[in-house]
Steps between C-alpha positions, in 0.01 A plus 500: 500500500633844407592704804298817552768765437314751714448282807712743702250785461319515834672183620573428865869419544602330826861545610676199647831544680629141482744529790226556756200342328513123562790273595454159337810326632536628858824694453343823624489668158199516270553353156350441155350159589334681791335742259382210286357328807286807575368566149151374587486752785616783275250402231224507763568871546373560145819673391613495139876485533789449740792742505790289622774699672860412404603136533813528283851401604621776730724573800183657650659826608182665369277195547522383140499837326875444455503229235811293436339272237198624307412149384559316824279414797674555832534163679324637809185526287531175306590414141407605150288185484310625805433823313376315193264299720372820662423646157321185387292466815409869506380486141284197581321726747475786251751703701759711320858522625693828483861513613736779597771612262780713641649634179681820596755343732639162603682363802871567522530122521361454149761348267448797266624742764782271605625512142426868450698612804802283415643748247415789271535295180319170563191400292264629770699807598216729388211294636484717813528876552866579567655846526837649581536704820535874503857633516475506880378140519138584576203340319429622145183691593250573778259211439365341816380152587136454596630306801735776613839644414666536164370292209863422413721231653875474446644183351875457557538246218400738222586815696161634403164564659191295416143625523252354748165672539418272792738290715873501421453128435250581221705641211300659219505335160601723208200507267695717257690180417304313228619162629341571839162578342514183290590289804227651717236437232630145460459439873144637489429265208631208707215545748242568231593169342438333837143629496492804724209735438672826578760696688514751781794718395703629792634859481438496127575871451857450626629307199674786320728774630637816346818393317650845563462441874374853562425606859139491613365846584355579844131445558230702670305184571590484870376852565186434301436164667470325164758225533478125477774427756533598863604861563803394704638317193745724306369337182196725536711813460583435135293528185581166338539621146806305395519180704164349400188537281715579201332530156686195369293286734193539280662323206605215727144465633377480141741214432388328818134540404568367149644187661199451725263554208642179355342319798127584494349555843817616674523832679727738690465727800783741565609648831564873450687702759560847361485871577175506304390139509146558373627674187758227442238230549282664235793524260612141558150357440398719204459387142441132563865421421673524837384388846150362546475636856705706744481605863685721745491569872411866457141446602621365835687818593382778732399741225263243348376352824235755586 
């Protein structure tokens, strides 16, 4: 039967965090077989789809949002065969399965980063965002990490800084490198071929950066109370013009959508954290050739809470 390509419109999507959902083997950690074991319960809630939080191979410094193998299942959650069984059993119950994709950054334990940091002239030297220090040894610009401090970390092997918009152990992939884009799309296709019905795209507006590495200007957002991060976070004091939500991201989203359109009935929902998230959400979902859906946390902030 042909999948309804618009099933996601008005659908109820139920998030499952595998680690704390159901432990099937008594090791104290929830797992994929545990999710499968509870599918009848989830189906009884009359939801349409499950959004499965990250289960990929990871050192878990950011609870799975630091991926060290985009095609692997972390052993604490089970095996790839367990995932295939989950997909099959969910579909028997007319439940869709959406999985997280963390495309903008990987773990520093990913083999890509291990190779990239080894030298300035290896095959993956440009797969991450590297930059020389200023003459005085300081980071190349004023970009800040969402999690605090500079967005640049020094690497003594290459004698360069690498960009990390989140933890220092989450280096940003360089989407200006064509090989990175091809690899990321190939990894998305891997899961589509296994039967997933869609993706929740983590920090999807962070994929591209300004190649000129220009400083972000200051922001009036703190004074105006229109910020998406806590006021004590220095990240709120910049207008994030150059470190994320770059115009090149739109062309990448079109390529991503073209891939999904080859699999009727699949969908995307993007997480948007931006200075003007609502405007970015509208832009990223316009035209029917980019994201299907998007959300932000803006509506949970003080200025929208009244």
